[in-house]
C-alpha positions as CSV (number, residue, x, y, z in Angstrom):
1,M,32.1,78.0,-55.4
2,G,32.3,81.8,-55.6
3,K,33.4,84.2,-52.9
4,I,30.8,85.5,-50.4
5,Y,30.3,89.1,-49.4
6,E,28.1,90.1,-46.5
7,F,27.3,93.8,-45.7
8,K,24.6,96.2,-44.5
9,F,23.3,98.9,-46.9
10,Q,20.5,101.5,-47.2
11,N,17.2,100.5,-48.9
12,V,16.5,103.6,-51.0
13,K,12.8,102.6,-51.4
14,A,12.3,103.5,-47.7
15,M,12.4,107.2,-48.8
16,R,8.8,106.9,-49.8
17,Y,7.8,106.9,-46.1
18,M,9.2,110.3,-45.6
19,A,6.2,111.7,-47.5
20,L,4.1,110.8,-44.4
21,L,5.9,113.5,-42.4
22,F,3.6,116.2,-43.8
23,T,0.3,114.4,-44.3
24,G,-1.1,115.7,-40.9
25,I,-0.7,119.4,-41.7
26,P,-3.7,119.7,-44.1
27,F,-6.0,118.2,-41.4
28,L,-5.0,120.9,-38.9
29,F,-7.2,123.3,-40.8
30,L,-10.2,121.1,-40.2
31,L,-9.8,121.2,-36.4
32,D,-12.0,123.4,-34.2
33,P,-10.1,126.4,-32.7
34,G,-10.9,125.2,-29.2
35,V,-9.6,121.7,-29.8
36,R,-7.6,120.1,-26.9
37,M,-3.8,120.3,-27.2
38,W,-3.3,116.5,-27.2
39,I,-5.6,116.1,-30.2
40,F,-3.8,118.9,-32.0
41,M,-0.4,117.2,-31.3
42,L,-1.7,113.8,-32.3
43,V,-2.9,115.0,-35.7
44,L,0.3,116.9,-36.3
45,M,2.9,114.5,-34.8
46,G,1.2,111.2,-35.4
47,P,1.9,110.9,-39.2
48,M,5.4,112.3,-38.5
49,A,6.2,109.6,-36.0
50,L,4.7,106.9,-38.2
51,G,6.7,108.1,-41.3
52,L,10.0,108.4,-39.4
53,G,9.5,105.0,-37.7
54,L,8.7,103.2,-40.9
55,F,11.7,104.9,-42.6
56,I,14.1,103.9,-39.9
57,L,12.6,100.4,-39.9
58,K,12.7,99.8,-43.6
59,V,15.9,101.7,-44.6
60,K,18.1,99.2,-42.8
61,A,19.0,96.3,-45.2
62,H,21.4,93.4,-45.1
63,D,22.7,91.4,-48.0
64,V,24.8,88.2,-48.5
65,I,26.1,88.0,-52.0
66,R,27.9,85.1,-53.7
67,V,29.7,86.1,-56.9
68,E,29.9,83.2,-59.4
69,D,31.3,83.1,-63.0
70,S,28.0,83.7,-64.8
71,Y,25.8,85.1,-62.1
72,L,25.6,86.6,-58.6
73,D,23.3,85.2,-55.9
74,S,21.9,87.9,-53.5
75,S,20.0,87.0,-50.3
76,Y,18.1,90.3,-50.6
77,F,17.4,90.6,-54.4
78,G,17.8,87.0,-55.5
79,K,19.8,85.4,-58.4
80,V,21.0,87.8,-61.1
81,N,22.6,86.5,-64.3
82,Y,25.2,88.8,-65.8
83,D,23.5,88.4,-69.2
84,D,20.3,89.9,-67.7
85,I,22.0,93.1,-66.7
86,L,21.1,95.9,-69.1
87,S,23.2,98.7,-67.6
88,I,25.1,99.8,-64.5
89,S,24.9,103.3,-63.0
90,S,25.1,105.4,-59.8
91,P,22.1,107.7,-59.5
92,M,22.9,111.2,-58.4
93,L,20.2,111.4,-55.7
94,Y,21.3,108.5,-53.7
95,A,24.1,108.2,-51.1
96,K,27.5,107.3,-52.3
97,P,29.0,104.8,-52.9
98,C,26.0,103.4,-54.8
99,I,25.5,100.9,-57.6
100,Q,22.3,100.4,-59.6
101,L,21.8,97.4,-61.8
102,K,19.1,97.8,-64.4
103,L,17.8,94.4,-65.6
104,K,16.2,93.5,-68.9
105,D,12.9,92.6,-67.1
106,G,12.7,96.2,-65.9
107,R,13.8,95.6,-62.3
108,K,16.3,97.9,-60.6
109,I,18.7,96.5,-58.0
110,I,20.3,99.2,-55.8
111,W,22.9,99.1,-53.1
112,A,23.6,102.4,-51.5
113,L,25.9,103.1,-48.6
114,N,27.6,106.2,-47.1
115,S,31.3,107.0,-47.0
116,R,31.0,107.6,-43.2
117,D,29.9,105.4,-40.3
118,N,26.2,105.9,-39.5
119,M,23.3,104.1,-37.8
120,F,22.7,102.0,-40.9
121,H,26.1,100.5,-41.5
122,G,29.7,100.7,-40.4
123,K,33.2,101.0,-42.0
124,E,33.5,97.2,-42.3
125,D,30.3,97.1,-44.4
126,L,31.7,99.8,-46.7
127,D,35.0,97.9,-47.1
128,T,33.2,94.7,-47.9
129,F,30.9,96.5,-50.4
130,L,34.0,98.0,-52.2
131,N,35.5,94.5,-52.4
132,F,32.3,93.2,-53.8
133,T,32.3,95.8,-56.6
134,Q,35.9,94.9,-57.4
135,A,35.0,91.2,-57.7
136,L,31.9,91.9,-59.8
137,E,34.0,94.0,-62.2
138,G,36.5,91.2,-62.5
139,Q,33.8,88.7,-63.4
140,L,32.2,91.0,-65.9
141,K,35.5,91.4,-67.7
142,K,35.9,87.7,-67.9
143,T,32.3,87.1,-69.1
144,G,32.3,89.9,-71.7
145,D,29.2,91.6,-73.0
146,K,28.2,89.5,-76.0
147,S,24.6,90.1,-75.4
148,L,24.9,93.9,-75.5
149,P,23.2,95.5,-78.6
150,V,24.9,97.8,-81.0
151,K,23.7,101.4,-80.5
152,P,22.3,102.8,-83.8
153,P,24.3,105.8,-85.1
154,V,23.0,109.3,-84.6
155,F,23.5,111.6,-87.5
156,S,22.2,115.1,-88.5
157,S,20.1,116.1,-91.5
158,E,23.2,117.7,-93.0
159,E,24.9,114.3,-93.0
160,V,21.9,112.7,-94.6
161,S,21.6,115.3,-97.4
162,S,25.3,115.1,-98.1
163,G,25.1,111.4,-98.8
164,V,27.8,110.6,-96.3
165,N,27.8,106.9,-95.5
166,V,27.4,107.3,-91.7
167,L,26.0,103.8,-91.3
168,S,29.4,102.3,-91.7
169,E,30.5,103.7,-88.3
170,K,29.0,101.7,-85.6
171,Q,28.9,103.1,-82.1
172,A,29.2,100.4,-79.5
173,V,27.6,100.7,-76.1
174,P,30.2,100.6,-73.2
175,S,30.6,97.2,-71.8
176,L,29.2,96.4,-68.3
177,A,32.7,96.3,-66.9
178,E,33.4,99.7,-68.4
179,Q,30.2,101.1,-66.9
180,L,31.0,99.7,-63.5
181,E,34.5,101.2,-63.7
182,K,32.9,104.6,-64.4
183,V,30.5,104.1,-61.5
184,K,33.5,103.4,-59.2
185,Q,35.1,106.7,-60.4
186,Q,31.9,108.6,-59.7
187,N,31.6,107.1,-56.2
188,N,35.2,108.0,-55.4
189,S,35.0,111.5,-56.8
190,S,31.8,112.3,-54.9
191,K,33.9,112.4,-51.7
192,W,35.9,115.4,-53.1
193,V,33.1,117.5,-54.6
194,L,33.1,121.0,-53.2
195,P,29.9,122.0,-51.5
196,I,28.1,124.6,-53.6
197,G,28.0,126.9,-50.6
198,L,31.8,126.9,-50.4
199,V,32.1,127.7,-54.1
200,F,29.8,130.8,-53.7
201,A,31.7,131.8,-50.6
202,V,35.0,131.8,-52.4
203,L,33.5,133.8,-55.3
204,A,32.0,136.3,-52.8
205,L,35.2,136.6,-50.9
206,V,37.2,137.4,-54.0
207,R,34.6,139.9,-55.1
208,T,34.5,141.9,-51.9
209,C,38.2,141.7,-51.0
210,G,40.0,140.7,-54.1
211,K,40.6,144.2,-55.4
212,D,42.8,145.0,-52.4
213,W,44.6,141.7,-52.6
214,F,45.5,142.1,-56.3
215,K,46.8,145.7,-55.7
216,S,49.1,144.5,-52.9
217,N,49.9,141.2,-54.5
218,D,49.3,139.7,-51.0
219,F,47.6,136.3,-51.0
220,N,48.5,135.5,-47.5
221,G,45.7,133.5,-45.9
222,P,45.6,135.2,-42.4
223,E,45.8,138.6,-44.1
224,M,42.8,137.8,-46.2
225,V,40.8,136.9,-43.1
226,K,41.9,140.2,-41.4
227,S,40.9,142.1,-44.5
228,S,37.5,140.5,-44.6
229,E,37.0,141.3,-40.8
230,K,38.0,144.9,-41.2
231,L,35.6,145.3,-44.1
232,F,32.9,143.8,-41.9
233,E,33.6,146.3,-39.1
234,R,33.4,149.2,-41.6
235,T,30.2,148.1,-43.3
236,S,28.6,147.2,-39.9
237,A,29.2,150.8,-38.6
238,E,27.8,152.2,-41.9
239,A,24.8,149.9,-41.7
240,K,23.9,151.0,-38.2
241,V,23.7,154.6,-39.2
242,V,21.4,153.6,-42.1
243,L,19.3,151.4,-39.9
244,E,18.9,154.2,-37.3
245,K,17.4,156.5,-39.9
246,L,15.0,153.8,-41.1
247,V,13.8,153.0,-37.6
248,V,13.1,156.7,-36.8
249,K,10.9,156.9,-40.0
250,S,9.1,153.6,-39.3
251,G,7.0,154.9,-36.4
252,P,6.0,153.2,-33.1
253,Y,6.0,149.5,-32.4
254,F,4.4,147.7,-29.5
255,L,5.0,144.8,-27.1
256,Y,2.8,143.2,-24.5
257,S,4.4,140.5,-22.4
258,N,4.9,138.8,-19.0
259,D,8.7,138.7,-19.8
260,S,10.0,141.7,-17.8
261,S,13.5,141.3,-19.4
262,A,12.2,141.4,-23.0
263,S,12.3,144.4,-25.4
264,L,11.5,144.9,-29.0
265,T,13.6,146.1,-31.9
266,L,13.4,146.4,-35.7
267,L,16.0,144.8,-37.9
268,P,16.3,143.9,-41.6
269,D,16.8,140.4,-42.8
270,L,20.5,140.0,-43.4
271,D,22.4,136.8,-44.2
272,M,25.0,136.8,-41.4
273,G,25.7,133.0,-41.5
274,N,28.7,131.0,-42.6
275,P,27.4,127.8,-44.3
276,T,30.9,126.6,-45.1
277,G,32.0,126.4,-41.4
278,I,35.5,127.7,-42.5
279,S,36.8,130.6,-40.6
280,A,38.3,132.3,-43.7
281,F,34.7,132.8,-45.0
282,K,33.2,133.9,-41.7
283,Y,32.3,137.4,-42.8
284,V,31.8,136.8,-46.6
285,S,28.0,136.5,-46.6
286,A,27.6,139.3,-43.9
287,N,29.7,141.7,-45.9
288,K,27.7,141.1,-49.1
289,S,24.4,141.3,-47.3
290,L,25.3,144.5,-45.4
291,R,26.5,146.2,-48.6
292,A,23.2,145.4,-50.3
293,F,21.3,146.9,-47.3
294,I,23.4,150.1,-47.3
295,D,23.1,150.6,-51.1
296,H,19.3,150.0,-51.2
297,P,17.8,150.7,-47.7
298,D,14.4,151.5,-49.0
299,S,13.9,148.1,-50.4
300,A,14.7,146.4,-47.0
301,E,11.8,145.3,-44.8
302,L,12.2,145.9,-41.1
303,N,11.0,143.0,-39.0
304,L,10.1,142.7,-35.4
305,Y,12.6,141.0,-33.1
306,I,12.3,140.1,-29.4
307,V,15.4,140.9,-27.5
308,G,15.8,138.6,-24.5
309,K,18.3,137.8,-21.8
310,G,21.9,138.1,-22.9
311,N,20.8,140.2,-25.9
312,R,19.5,137.0,-27.6
313,I,17.2,138.0,-30.4
314,E,14.3,136.1,-31.9
315,K,12.4,137.1,-35.0
316,L,8.6,137.3,-34.9
317,T,7.2,135.7,-38.0
318,K,4.0,134.4,-39.5
319,S,3.4,130.6,-39.3
320,S,3.1,128.2,-42.2
321,F,-0.6,128.5,-41.8
322,N,-0.8,132.2,-42.8
323,S,2.6,133.0,-44.5
324,G,0.8,133.6,-47.8
325,D,-2.0,135.8,-46.4
326,S,-2.1,139.2,-48.0
327,T,-3.9,140.9,-45.1
328,K,-2.4,144.4,-44.5
329,T,-2.8,144.6,-40.7
330,W,-1.0,142.1,-38.5
331,L,-0.4,141.2,-34.8
332,Y,2.5,138.9,-34.0
333,F,2.2,136.3,-31.2
334,R,4.9,134.1,-29.6
335,A,4.7,131.5,-26.8
336,Y,8.0,130.4,-25.3
337,D,9.1,128.2,-22.4
338,P,12.8,127.3,-22.1
339,E,12.1,124.6,-19.6
340,L,9.4,122.8,-21.7
341,K,11.2,120.5,-24.2
342,F,10.1,118.0,-26.8
343,P,12.2,115.2,-28.4
344,S,13.3,115.9,-31.9
345,P,12.1,113.6,-34.7
346,G,14.0,110.4,-34.4
347,G,15.2,111.2,-30.8
348,T,13.9,109.8,-27.5
349,S,12.3,111.4,-24.5
350,K,15.7,111.0,-22.6
351,D,17.7,112.7,-25.4
352,S,18.1,116.1,-23.8
353,V,20.8,117.2,-26.3
354,S,18.6,117.1,-29.4
355,A,15.4,118.0,-27.6
356,R,13.7,121.2,-28.9
357,V,12.5,124.0,-26.6
358,F,8.8,125.0,-26.8
359,D,8.9,128.1,-28.9
360,I,6.1,128.8,-31.4
361,K,5.3,132.0,-33.3
362,T,2.5,133.1,-35.7
363,G,1.0,136.1,-37.3
364,V,-2.6,137.2,-36.4
365,P,-4.3,138.8,-39.4
366,L,-6.8,141.5,-38.5
367,Q,-9.7,141.9,-40.9
368,D,-12.8,144.1,-40.8
369,T,-15.1,141.1,-41.0
370,V,-13.5,139.3,-38.0
371,S,-13.6,140.6,-34.4
372,L,-10.4,141.0,-32.4
373,D,-11.6,138.4,-29.9
374,K,-12.1,135.8,-32.6
375,A,-8.8,136.6,-34.4
376,I,-6.8,136.2,-31.3
377,S,-8.7,133.1,-30.1
378,E,-8.0,131.4,-33.5
379,A,-4.3,132.3,-33.5
380,F,-3.5,128.7,-32.6
381,P,-5.6,125.6,-32.3
382,G,-6.1,125.0,-28.6
383,M,-5.5,128.7,-27.7
384,K,-7.2,128.5,-24.3
385,M,-4.8,125.7,-23.2
386,M,-1.9,127.7,-24.6
387,L,-2.9,130.7,-22.4
388,A,-3.6,128.6,-19.4
389,N,0.1,127.6,-19.3
390,V,0.8,131.1,-18.0
391,K,-1.1,130.1,-14.9
392,F,0.3,126.6,-14.5
393,R,4.0,127.6,-15.4
394,P,4.1,131.3,-14.3
395,S,7.9,131.4,-13.8
396,T,8.9,130.0,-17.2
397,F,6.0,130.3,-19.7
398,K,6.2,133.6,-21.6
399,L,3.7,135.2,-24.0
400,Y,4.5,138.0,-26.4
401,L,2.0,140.1,-28.4
402,A,3.6,142.6,-30.7
403,G,2.8,144.9,-33.6
404,K,4.3,147.7,-35.7
405,T,3.1,150.7,-37.6
406,G,4.5,149.3,-40.8
407,S,2.1,146.3,-40.5
408,G,-1.0,148.5,-40.3
409,M,-1.0,148.7,-36.5
410,S,-1.7,151.8,-34.4
411,E,-1.5,152.4,-30.7
412,R,-5.2,152.5,-30.3
413,L,-5.7,149.2,-32.2
414,F,-2.9,147.5,-30.3
415,R,-4.5,148.5,-26.9
416,K,-7.8,147.0,-28.1
417,A,-5.9,143.8,-29.0
418,V,-4.3,143.8,-25.5
419,H,-7.8,144.1,-24.0
420,A,-9.1,141.2,-26.1
421,L,-6.1,139.0,-25.0
422,N,-6.6,139.9,-21.4
423,K,-10.2,139.0,-21.6
424,Q,-9.3,135.5,-22.8
425,M,-6.6,135.1,-20.2
426,H,-9.0,136.1,-17.4
427,A,-11.4,133.4,-18.7
428,V,-8.7,130.7,-17.8
429,K,-7.8,132.4,-14.5
430,V,-4.5,133.9,-15.6
431,D,-3.1,136.8,-13.5
432,T,-2.5,139.6,-16.1
433,S,-1.0,142.0,-13.5
434,V,2.5,140.6,-14.4
435,F,2.0,141.7,-18.1
436,K,3.5,145.0,-19.3
437,L,2.7,147.1,-22.3
438,E,5.6,148.9,-23.9
439,I,5.7,151.4,-26.8
440,F,9.0,151.9,-28.6
441,N,10.0,154.7,-30.9
442,K,7.0,156.7,-30.0
443,N,8.4,160.2,-29.5
444,R,10.9,160.2,-32.3
445,V,10.7,161.9,-35.7
446,G,8.4,160.0,-38.0
447,D,5.8,159.2,-35.4
């Protein structure tokens, strides 16, 4: 009787359920603007919860495999004769280590795990799986691949016309044991593949600071970090001067909010992150992005940012519903409550660490054919309930209405928008006396 291997793995077919995450979004456009919030959330979150639940339920798999001389017996996939295996591979899209057996009847048998512990399996399962692949390879070597076909030779038209007897050189398909050995190498090497972000970070670091290093023949790691940091300080100072000139030319921008600590500013989109997580590359993306802004300031778009407590900034953006709208005149709307939290997908109501703060933003397109009242009332489904939160949660629920001259806004039009918003808040008994209208950059050159 053959040896038995028992382990947990990931059922890759469960990925199909992830498609359900986005099925509710198209139906949001069919909802009435005054729809209740719970209906809106049900239409949006219902398919997401269903898809995530089915994925978690179906992705967990368990197998008990007995490896015999001429076949393997799987409790999950059934009996598989070695003679019925057409090929063995490790698909790139799946977690590693992974083995895919393609059978002659068209079926595909896939075991996929992860090199780290997770909610689907542990280290013991990984070790057992690796032992199973070793045992399978040993049986395939003993059995041989007598049933494998000979691959027909491939030759060019030049070889045919020259009369070379290429048919005498047969090209054999690699044996199943050889294929499995290659799969094992791929699974092992995947642990050491450099993230693509790290590769680009290294190239960018050499490009921005490499000239100085080569001149000094200094490849000391700490010195490289200092050099990158000094470059960041210089380019930041230069970028601030360029930004100041752009802001002056941009004209006034406006904010209406019940957040007394908030202000508004204009900033370009700059990549200031460090996707590698390695301190040596902390300023690489920032230096590259700042230099591009300094060299081509006129091509940079200045966006509105809310500046809150602790100088925390938050970009005002359009939502997924109107991101592609080509309307020239825009208002920007944000609703934010740091005390109102929702569990993240896959989390629980008690999981405060992964919970997401209520913070939604959208753009409000203003068109000649649509009144200001209607445009604002349709900014979000359930807008009345959104505004009513200011009354029910006055100390934490904050609203922000903003606009800028560069988005077709004028002071007169913005004041009309404020009047329209106040009218809708009065309808749900909101005290608007706590709201304040501020105009920034009004009396500067370029107004």
